[in-house]
N, CA and C atoms as an extended XYZ file, in Angstrom:
441
Properties=species:S:1:pos:R:3:atomname:S:1:resname:S:1:resid:I:1 pbc="F F F"
N         5.008        9.358       25.383 N   MET     1
C         4.516        8.878       23.502 CA  MET     1
C         4.104        7.631       23.770 C   MET     1
N         4.655        6.497       24.293 N   ILE     2
C         4.294        5.390       24.120 CA  ILE     2
C         2.920        4.705       24.946 C   ILE     2
N         3.024        5.654       26.018 N   LEU     3
C         1.782        5.368       27.008 CA  LEU     3
C         0.605        5.502       25.971 C   LEU     3
N         0.457        6.910       25.563 N   PHE     4
C        -0.496        7.132       24.458 CA  PHE     4
C        -0.773        6.442       23.434 C   PHE     4
N         0.122        6.173       22.844 N   ILE     5
C        -0.063        5.024       21.699 CA  ILE     5
C        -0.342        3.707       22.138 C   ILE     5
N         0.025        3.592       23.318 N   MET     6
C        -0.991        2.124       23.577 CA  MET     6
C        -2.327        2.412       24.285 C   MET     6
N        -2.723        3.388       24.342 N   ILE     7
C        -4.046        3.864       25.238 CA  ILE     7
C        -4.845        4.176       23.304 C   ILE     7
N        -4.497        5.262       22.953 N   ALA     8
C        -5.086        5.628       21.741 CA  ALA     8
C        -4.942        4.725       20.175 C   ALA     8
N        -3.838        4.249       20.254 N   GLN     9
C        -3.206        3.380       18.801 CA  GLN     9
C        -2.792        4.048       18.154 C   GLN     9
N        -2.454        5.439       18.074 N   HIS    10
C        -1.716        6.445       17.599 CA  HIS    10
C        -0.930        7.347       18.526 C   HIS    10
N         0.068        8.259       17.447 N   PRO    11
C         0.878        9.138       18.066 CA  PRO    11
C         0.286       10.144       18.862 C   PRO    11
N         0.046       10.948       19.795 N   PRO    12
C        -0.162       12.298       20.132 CA  PRO    12
C         0.043       13.552       19.694 C   PRO    12
N         0.954       13.344       18.861 N   PHE    13
C         1.368       14.699       18.142 CA  PHE    13
C         2.953       14.210       17.425 C   PHE    13
N         3.146       14.989       16.290 N   SER    14
C         4.357       14.580       15.536 CA  SER    14
C         5.812       15.034       16.608 C   SER    14
N         5.580       16.264       16.881 N   SER    15
C         7.013       16.528       17.627 CA  SER    15
C         6.508       17.528       18.960 C   SER    15
N         7.573       17.176       19.790 N   ALA    16
C         6.937       18.048       20.769 CA  ALA    16
C         7.315       19.338       21.029 C   ALA    16
N         7.139       19.987       20.092 N   THR    17
C         7.648       21.863       20.111 CA  THR    17
C         5.827       22.526       19.889 C   THR    17
N         6.367       23.831       20.578 N   PRO    18
C         5.134       24.783       20.167 CA  PRO    18
C         4.285       24.810       18.906 C   PRO    18
N         5.228       24.457       18.127 N   LYS    19
C         4.555       24.859       16.566 CA  LYS    19
C         3.791       23.485       16.157 C   LYS    19
N         4.012       22.105       16.706 N   ASP    20
C         3.126       21.196       16.412 CA  ASP    20
C         1.679       21.571       17.044 C   ASP    20
N         0.832       21.328       16.166 N   PRO    21
C        -0.448       21.976       16.446 CA  PRO    21
C        -1.198       21.062       17.324 C   PRO    21
N        -0.940       19.686       17.361 N   TYR    22
C        -1.409       19.407       18.720 CA  TYR    22
C        -0.576       19.511       20.336 C   TYR    22
N         0.693       19.492       19.899 N   TYR    23
C         1.218       19.849       21.175 CA  TYR    23
C         0.839       21.297       21.837 C   TYR    23
N         1.013       22.129       20.592 N   LYS    24
C         0.790       23.665       20.572 CA  LYS    24
C        -0.705       23.480       21.542 C   LYS    24
N        -1.641       22.679       21.445 N   CYS    25
C        -2.919       22.843       22.638 CA  CYS    25
C        -2.344       22.860       24.007 C   CYS    25
N        -1.301       21.815       24.077 N   LEU    26
C        -0.842       21.638       25.448 CA  LEU    26
C        -0.037       22.633       26.043 C   LEU    26
N         0.780       23.073       25.201 N   ALA    27
C         1.546       24.152       25.646 CA  ALA    27
C         0.840       25.298       25.945 C   ALA    27
N        -0.441       25.617       25.199 N   ALA    28
C        -1.056       26.989       25.632 CA  ALA    28
C        -1.724       26.660       26.618 C   ALA    28
N        -1.916       25.732       27.344 N   ASN    29
C        -2.450       25.310       28.797 CA  ASN    29
C        -4.451       25.304       28.031 C   ASN    29
N        -4.123       24.315       27.030 N   ARG    30
C        -5.653       24.729       25.908 CA  ARG    30
C        -5.803       22.822       26.074 C   ARG    30
N        -5.599       21.887       26.985 N   PRO    31
C        -5.724       20.363       26.937 CA  PRO    31
C        -7.426       19.981       26.562 C   PRO    31
N        -8.457       20.874       26.709 N   ASP    32
C        -9.344       20.357       26.379 CA  ASP    32
C        -9.968       20.152       24.678 C   ASP    32
N        -9.230       21.246       23.965 N   ILE    33
C        -8.754       21.288       22.899 CA  ILE    33
C        -8.139       19.801       22.153 C   ILE    33
N        -7.379       19.796       22.952 N   PHE    34
C        -6.169       18.507       22.452 CA  PHE    34
C        -7.323       17.149       22.649 C   PHE    34
N        -7.940       16.887       23.644 N   TRP    35
C        -8.479       15.867       24.110 CA  TRP    35
C        -9.900       15.459       22.958 C   TRP    35
N       -10.362       17.196       22.674 N   LYS    36
C       -11.403       16.481       22.052 CA  LYS    36
C       -10.887       16.656       20.670 C   LYS    36
N       -10.113       17.244       20.196 N   THR    37
C        -9.706       16.508       18.575 CA  THR    37
C        -9.068       15.465       18.710 C   THR    37
N        -8.477       14.838       19.440 N   HIS    38
C        -8.093       13.314       19.420 CA  HIS    38
C        -9.241       12.045       19.836 C   HIS    38
N       -10.455       12.590       20.335 N   GLY    39
C       -11.402       12.103       20.978 CA  GLY    39
C       -12.639       11.883       19.604 C   GLY    39
N       -12.418       12.782       18.703 N   LYS    40
C       -13.366       12.764       17.521 CA  LYS    40
C       -13.123       11.458       16.889 C   LYS    40
N       -12.342       10.990       16.970 N   THR    41
C       -12.201        9.304       16.403 CA  THR    41
C       -12.276        8.089       17.304 C   THR    41
N       -12.744        8.451       18.497 N   LYS    42
C       -12.680        7.246       19.361 CA  LYS    42
C       -14.458        7.535       20.004 C   LYS    42
N       -14.567        5.900       19.882 N   GLU    43
C       -15.874        5.505       20.461 CA  GLU    43
C       -16.301        6.541       22.046 C   GLU    43
N       -17.153        7.207       21.949 N   GLY    44
C       -17.158        7.942       23.282 CA  GLY    44
C       -16.724        9.172       23.380 C   GLY    44
N       -16.093        9.400       22.140 N   GLY    45
C       -15.242       11.197       22.096 CA  GLY    45
C       -14.521       11.190       22.956 C   GLY    45
N       -14.450       12.523       23.270 N   ALA    46
C       -13.267       13.326       24.625 CA  ALA    46
C       -13.342       12.162       26.032 C   ALA    46
N       -14.479       11.750       26.049 N   GLY    47
C       -14.606       10.720       27.222 CA  GLY    47
C       -13.811        9.363       27.062 C   GLY    47
N       -13.179        8.928       25.920 N   PHE    48
C       -12.857        7.908       25.560 CA  PHE    48
C       -11.315        7.949       26.636 C   PHE    48
N       -10.615        8.785       26.540 N   PHE    49
C        -9.729        8.864       27.883 CA  PHE    49
C       -10.276        9.188       29.458 C   PHE    49
N        -9.918        8.594       29.951 N   SER    50
C       -10.338        8.755       31.368 CA  SER    50
C        -9.548       10.186       31.880 C   SER    50
N       -10.137       10.920       33.193 N   ASP    51
C        -9.784       12.120       33.638 CA  ASP    51
C        -8.158       11.682       34.217 C   ASP    51
N        -7.922       10.616       34.735 N   GLU    52
C        -6.548       10.057       35.403 CA  GLU    52
C        -5.993        9.886       34.243 C   GLU    52
N        -6.027        9.320       32.979 N   PHE    53
C        -5.433        9.468       32.123 CA  PHE    53
C        -4.800       10.578       31.618 C   PHE    53
N        -5.770       11.812       31.252 N   LYS    54
C        -5.328       12.872       31.141 CA  LYS    54
C        -4.366       13.885       31.590 C   LYS    54
N        -4.596       13.417       32.770 N   ASP    55
C        -3.843       13.997       34.001 CA  ASP    55
C        -2.237       13.699       34.105 C   ASP    55
N        -2.225       12.274       34.007 N   ILE    56
C        -1.046       11.711       34.222 CA  ILE    56
C        -0.300       12.289       32.473 C   ILE    56
N        -0.697       12.149       31.815 N   PHE    57
C        -0.347       12.480       30.257 CA  PHE    57
C         0.217       13.844       30.213 C   PHE    57
N        -0.736       14.731       30.550 N   GLU    58
C        -0.233       15.818       30.731 CA  GLU    58
C         0.861       16.722       30.960 C   GLU    58
N         0.784       15.738       32.495 N   LYS    59
C         1.763       16.335       33.708 CA  LYS    59
C         3.010       15.644       32.669 C   LYS    59
N         3.174       14.430       31.958 N   MET    60
C         4.220       14.079       31.517 CA  MET    60
C         4.904       14.577       30.382 C   MET    60
N         4.406       15.333       29.766 N   VAL    61
C         4.523       16.059       28.395 CA  VAL    61
C         4.534       17.496       28.831 C   VAL    61
N         4.366       17.929       29.790 N   ALA    62
C         4.297       19.752       29.900 CA  ALA    62
C         5.465       20.291       29.217 C   ALA    62
N         5.365       21.587       28.864 N   LEU    63
C         6.333       22.041       27.713 CA  LEU    63
C         7.616       22.501       29.017 C   LEU    63
N         7.105       22.830       30.021 N   ASP    64
C         8.404       23.508       31.351 CA  ASP    64
C         8.833       21.938       31.931 C   ASP    64
N        10.134       21.517       31.339 N   PRO    65
C        10.551       20.166       32.050 CA  PRO    65
C        10.692       20.274       33.701 C   PRO    65
N        10.530       21.410       34.035 N   ASN    66
C        10.575       21.670       35.799 CA  ASN    66
C         9.158       21.143       36.304 C   ASN    66
N         8.010       21.111       35.453 N   SER    67
C         6.780       21.171       35.741 CA  SER    67
C         6.183       19.670       35.461 C   SER    67
N         7.215       18.725       34.606 N   ARG    68
C         6.893       17.576       34.187 CA  ARG    68
C         7.261       16.452       35.420 C   ARG    68
N         6.432       15.527       35.548 N   LEU    69
C         6.426       14.501       36.665 CA  LEU    69
C         7.539       13.128       37.337 C   LEU    69
N         8.262       13.254       37.878 N   THR    70
C         9.264       12.833       37.789 CA  THR    70
C         8.983       11.284       38.329 C   THR    70
N         9.656       10.073       38.121 N   ILE    71
C         9.742        8.762       37.854 CA  ILE    71
C         8.799        8.474       39.053 C   ILE    71
N         9.417        8.922       40.078 N   ASP    72
C         8.160        8.352       41.534 CA  ASP    72
C         7.147        9.106       41.315 C   ASP    72
N         6.716       10.342       40.768 N   ASP    73
C         5.615       10.818       40.713 CA  ASP    73
C         4.553        9.871       39.772 C   ASP    73
N         5.139        9.440       38.459 N   ILE    74
C         4.178        8.723       37.994 CA  ILE    74
C         3.993        7.334       38.447 C   ILE    74
N         4.851        6.744       39.324 N   LEU    75
C         4.373        5.680       39.611 CA  LEU    75
C         3.389        5.639       41.047 C   LEU    75
N         3.272        6.189       41.461 N   ASN    76
C         2.677        7.053       42.749 CA  ASN    76
C         0.882        7.833       42.219 C   ASN    76
N         1.000        7.772       40.982 N   HIS    77
C        -0.251        8.424       40.247 CA  HIS    77
C        -1.498        7.451       40.183 C   HIS    77
N        -2.771        8.344       40.552 N   PRO    78
C        -3.762        7.389       40.820 CA  PRO    78
C        -4.044        6.675       39.285 C   PRO    78
N        -3.528        6.980       38.170 N   TRP    79
C        -4.175        6.532       36.768 CA  TRP    79
C        -3.411        5.068       37.145 C   TRP    79
N        -2.237        4.603       37.617 N   LEU    80
C        -1.513        3.401       37.940 CA  LEU    80
C        -1.870        2.687       39.054 C   LEU    80
N        -2.593        3.382       39.599 N   GLU    81
C        -3.361        2.561       41.084 CA  GLU    81
C        -4.598        2.134       40.836 C   GLU    81
N        -4.990        1.862       39.630 N   GLY    82
C        -6.426        0.949       39.327 CA  GLY    82
C        -5.791       -0.494       39.175 C   GLY    82
N        -6.989       -1.284       39.034 N   ASP    83
C        -7.018       -2.236       39.077 CA  ASP    83
C        -6.317       -3.194       37.985 C   ASP    83
N        -5.433       -4.032       37.989 N   ILE    84
C        -4.786       -4.673       36.793 CA  ILE    84
C        -5.316       -6.044       36.685 C   ILE    84
N        -5.480       -6.320       35.199 N   ALA    85
C        -5.629       -7.764       35.017 CA  ALA    85
C        -4.590       -8.866       35.223 C   ALA    85
N        -5.014      -10.083       35.678 N   THR    86
C        -4.739      -11.486       35.858 CA  THR    86
C        -4.105      -11.839       34.719 C   THR    86
N        -3.128      -12.854       34.653 N   ALA    87
C        -2.324      -13.242       33.862 CA  ALA    87
C        -3.877      -14.100       33.093 C   ALA    87
N        -4.253      -14.813       33.960 N   GLU    88
C        -5.491      -15.992       33.525 CA  GLU    88
C        -6.695      -14.681       32.754 C   GLU    88
N        -6.691      -14.002       33.205 N   GLU    89
C        -7.937      -12.672       32.591 CA  GLU    89
C        -7.081      -12.360       31.321 C   GLU    89
N        -5.705      -12.259       31.329 N   ILE    90
C        -5.186      -11.538       29.934 CA  ILE    90
C        -4.975      -12.774       28.724 C   ILE    90
N        -4.793      -14.068       29.522 N   LYS    91
C        -4.729      -15.184       28.446 CA  LYS    91
C        -6.272      -15.312       27.882 C   LYS    91
N        -7.049      -15.287       28.451 N   HIS    92
C        -8.669      -15.355       28.262 CA  HIS    92
C        -8.880      -14.395       27.048 C   HIS    92
N        -8.804      -13.213       27.435 N   GLU    93
C        -8.931      -11.960       26.586 CA  GLU    93
C        -8.625      -12.142       24.869 C   GLU    93
N        -7.066      -12.519       25.185 N   PHE    94
C        -6.284      -12.728       23.809 CA  PHE    94
C        -6.828      -13.793       23.407 C   PHE    94
N        -7.604      -14.911       23.825 N   LYS    95
C        -7.818      -16.314       23.191 CA  LYS    95
C        -9.165      -15.872       22.501 C   LYS    95
N        -9.961      -15.016       23.177 N   GLN    96
C       -11.358      -14.521       22.420 CA  GLN    96
C       -10.700      -13.283       21.308 C   GLN    96
N        -9.799      -12.831       21.729 N   ARG    97
C        -9.373      -12.117       20.020 CA  ARG    97
C        -8.686      -12.826       19.179 C   ARG    97
N        -8.282      -13.715       19.962 N   ASN    98
C        -7.573      -14.523       18.482 CA  ASN    98
C        -8.563      -15.608       17.983 C   ASN    98
N        -9.745      -15.756       18.405 N   LYS    99
C       -10.893      -16.814       17.917 CA  LYS    99
C       -11.780      -15.669       16.887 C   LYS    99
N       -11.894      -14.588       17.412 N   GLN   100
C       -12.588      -13.480       16.709 CA  GLN   100
C       -11.693      -13.409       15.223 C   GLN   100
N       -10.460      -12.894       15.395 N   VAL   101
C        -9.840      -12.766       14.200 CA  VAL   101
C        -9.737      -13.877       13.561 C   VAL   101
N        -9.364      -15.237       13.844 N   GLN   102
C        -9.487      -16.256       12.997 CA  GLN   102
C       -10.827      -16.544       12.485 C   GLN   102
N       -11.970      -16.022       12.915 N   GLU   103
C       -13.616      -16.065       12.313 CA  GLU   103
C       -13.294      -15.070       11.037 C   GLU   103
N       -12.572      -13.793       11.552 N   GLU   104
C       -12.815      -12.950       10.421 CA  GLU   104
C       -11.885      -13.434        9.021 C   GLU   104
N       -11.069      -14.024        9.837 N   VAL   105
C       -10.055      -14.433        8.210 CA  VAL   105
C       -10.816      -15.736        7.471 C   VAL   105
N       -11.003      -16.687        8.305 N   ARG   106
C       -12.231      -17.546        7.665 CA  ARG   106
C       -13.346      -17.065        6.574 C   ARG   106
N       -14.249      -15.782        7.305 N   ALA   107
C       -15.274      -15.315        6.459 CA  ALA   107
C       -14.729      -14.563        5.406 C   ALA   107
N       -13.519      -13.986        5.475 N   GLU   108
C       -12.872      -13.400        4.244 CA  GLU   108
C       -12.296      -14.087        3.153 C   GLU   108
N       -11.921      -15.565        3.623 N   ALA   109
C       -11.472      -16.418        3.105 CA  ALA   109
C       -12.311      -17.252        1.852 C   ALA   109
N       -13.826      -17.112        2.389 N   ALA   110
C       -14.613      -18.207        1.980 CA  ALA   110
C       -15.461      -16.973        1.132 C   ALA   110
N       -15.411      -15.699        1.329 N   ALA   111
C       -16.028      -14.730        0.763 CA  ALA   111
C       -15.123      -14.560       -0.685 C   ALA   111
N       -13.727      -14.784       -0.644 N   LYS   112
C       -12.601      -14.649       -1.818 CA  LYS   112
C       -13.128      -15.354       -2.388 C   LYS   112
N       -13.258      -16.760       -1.945 N   LYS   113
C       -13.249      -17.976       -2.868 CA  LYS   113
C       -14.984      -17.860       -4.083 C   LYS   113
N       -15.756      -17.791       -3.084 N   ALA   114
C       -16.684      -17.556       -3.620 CA  ALA   114
C       -17.145      -16.584       -5.110 C   ALA   114
N       -16.137      -15.365       -4.682 N   GLU   115
C       -16.372      -14.249       -5.860 CA  GLU   115
C       -15.581      -14.881       -6.990 C   GLU   115
N       -14.543      -15.644       -6.525 N   LYS   116
C       -13.222      -16.240       -7.304 CA  LYS   116
C       -14.248      -17.192       -8.275 C   LYS   116
N       -15.061      -18.037       -7.906 N   ALA   117
C       -16.212      -18.898       -8.448 CA  ALA   117
C       -16.853      -18.435       -9.170 C   ALA   117
N       -17.681      -16.959       -8.778 N   SER   118
C       -18.635      -16.360       -9.478 CA  SER   118
C       -17.869      -15.833      -10.911 C   SER   118
N       -17.023      -15.258      -10.358 N   ALA   119
C       -15.800      -15.049      -11.655 CA  ALA   119
C       -15.508      -15.573      -12.522 C   ALA   119
N       -15.424      -17.256      -12.649 N   HIS   120
C       -14.985      -18.078      -13.198 CA  HIS   120
C       -16.454      -18.407      -14.156 C   HIS   120
N       -17.336      -18.602      -13.439 N   LEU   121
C       -18.317      -18.965      -14.079 CA  LEU   121
C       -18.947      -17.926      -14.812 C   LEU   121
N       -18.764      -16.471      -14.664 N   SER   122
C       -19.035      -15.636      -15.376 CA  SER   122
C       -18.261      -15.569      -16.939 C   SER   122
N       -16.898      -16.128      -16.906 N   ARG   123
C       -16.252      -16.367      -17.569 CA  ARG   123
C       -16.290      -17.518      -18.664 C   ARG   123
N       -16.661      -18.178      -18.325 N   LYS   124
C       -16.973      -20.042      -18.638 CA  LYS   124
C       -18.135      -19.519      -20.235 C   LYS   124
N       -17.015      -20.247      -21.207 N   LYS   125
C       -18.187      -19.953      -22.925 CA  LYS   125
C       -19.406      -20.489      -22.513 C   LYS   125
N       -20.301      -20.323      -23.190 N   GLN   126
C       -21.203      -21.259      -23.288 CA  GLN   126
C       -21.955      -20.902      -25.072 C   GLN   126
N       -22.269      -22.212      -25.661 N   TYR   127
C       -22.652      -22.338      -26.725 CA  TYR   127
C       -23.855      -22.930      -27.066 C   TYR   127
N       -24.489      -22.393      -27.900 N   ARG   128
C       -25.910      -22.595      -28.094 CA  ARG   128
C       -26.029      -23.166      -29.524 C   ARG   128
N       -26.863      -24.343      -29.975 N   SER   129
C       -27.169      -25.111      -31.034 CA  SER   129
C       -28.221      -24.122      -31.706 C   SER   129
N       -28.425      -24.462      -33.050 N   GLU   130
C       -29.837      -23.871      -33.516 CA  GLU   130
C       -31.013      -24.118      -32.736 C   GLU   130
N       -31.026      -25.439      -32.223 N   GLY   131
C       -32.535      -25.654      -31.532 CA  GLY   131
C       -32.409      -25.209      -29.893 C   GLY   131
N       -31.558      -24.274      -29.757 N   GLY   132
C       -31.558      -23.542      -28.472 CA  GLY   132
C       -31.070      -24.481      -27.022 C   GLY   132
N       -30.506      -26.019      -27.614 N   VAL   133
C       -29.884      -26.615      -26.622 CA  VAL   133
C       -28.831      -26.277      -26.143 C   VAL   133
N       -28.302      -26.176      -25.149 N   ASP   134
C       -26.431      -26.200      -24.628 CA  ASP   134
C       -25.892      -27.260      -25.108 C   ASP   134
N       -24.828      -27.034      -26.073 N   ASP   135
C       -24.074      -28.101      -26.623 CA  ASP   135
C       -22.724      -27.069      -27.425 C   ASP   135
N       -21.447      -27.624      -26.279 N   GLU   136
C       -20.362      -27.129      -26.875 CA  GLU   136
C       -20.181      -27.965      -28.363 C   GLU   136
N       -20.704      -28.950      -28.716 N   THR   137
C       -20.029      -29.379      -30.175 CA  THR   137
C       -21.047      -29.005      -31.204 C   THR   137
N       -21.772      -28.283      -30.789 N   ALA   138
C       -22.996      -27.671      -31.750 CA  ALA   138
C       -22.213      -26.388      -32.589 C   ALA   138
N       -21.097      -25.993      -32.061 N   ALA   139
C       -20.352      -24.643      -32.669 CA  ALA   139
C       -19.957      -25.255      -33.413 C   ALA   139
N       -19.058      -26.872      -33.595 N   LEU   140
C       -18.119      -27.369      -34.211 CA  LEU   140
C       -18.986      -27.634      -35.580 C   LEU   140
N       -20.312      -27.943      -35.668 N   LYS   141
C       -20.878      -28.494      -36.735 CA  LYS   141
C       -21.293      -27.525      -37.953 C   LYS   141
N       -21.034      -27.842      -39.009 N   PRO   142
C       -21.617      -27.174      -40.251 CA  PRO   142
C       -23.268      -26.781      -40.086 C   PRO   142
N       -23.503      -25.376      -40.317 N   LYS   143
C       -24.671      -25.405      -40.663 CA  LYS   143
C       -25.360      -25.953      -41.861 C   LYS   143
N       -24.742      -25.864      -42.959 N   LYS   144
C       -25.108      -26.555      -43.930 CA  LYS   144
C       -24.483      -27.804      -44.541 C   LYS   144
N       -24.994      -28.706      -45.131 N   ALA   145
C       -24.426      -29.703      -45.393 CA  ALA   145
C       -23.580      -29.748      -46.825 C   ALA   145
N       -22.548      -30.096      -46.924 N   LEU   146
C       -21.482      -29.894      -47.817 CA  LEU   146
C       -22.014      -30.879      -48.862 C   LEU   146
N       -21.945      -30.154      -50.353 N   GLU   147
C       -22.423      -30.904      -51.590 CA  GLU   147
C       -21.960      -31.098      -52.534 C   GLU   147
């Protein structure tokens, strides 16, 4: 479950029972439907998940416990034998992501500030004198001279 969540950013199913609509696809030996459904929201569709990932995941959550991979099988699976990022590559990636997030936060704050200023200006009262000149004190002056 955690492995799937790390890759897909959401759980694969609610419960590992044949009654769950997503797990039912795996239990009924229809993983193509499972992957197609989960791929709908992913860039690249069902191709978002590599064949090695699909294989390891399906074997880890098999309905029959005797068919599931052992820890040794998992550790020796081709999906885990791929390239891994170095500590420096990870640091660089996180710095880039942090920079992007900070830029988005600044842009959002600027947009809110501009929206607030615009709303403030639209609420500001404007007074007009009879001559059409803006003058806040004009509204306080009597229109007729008192006799």
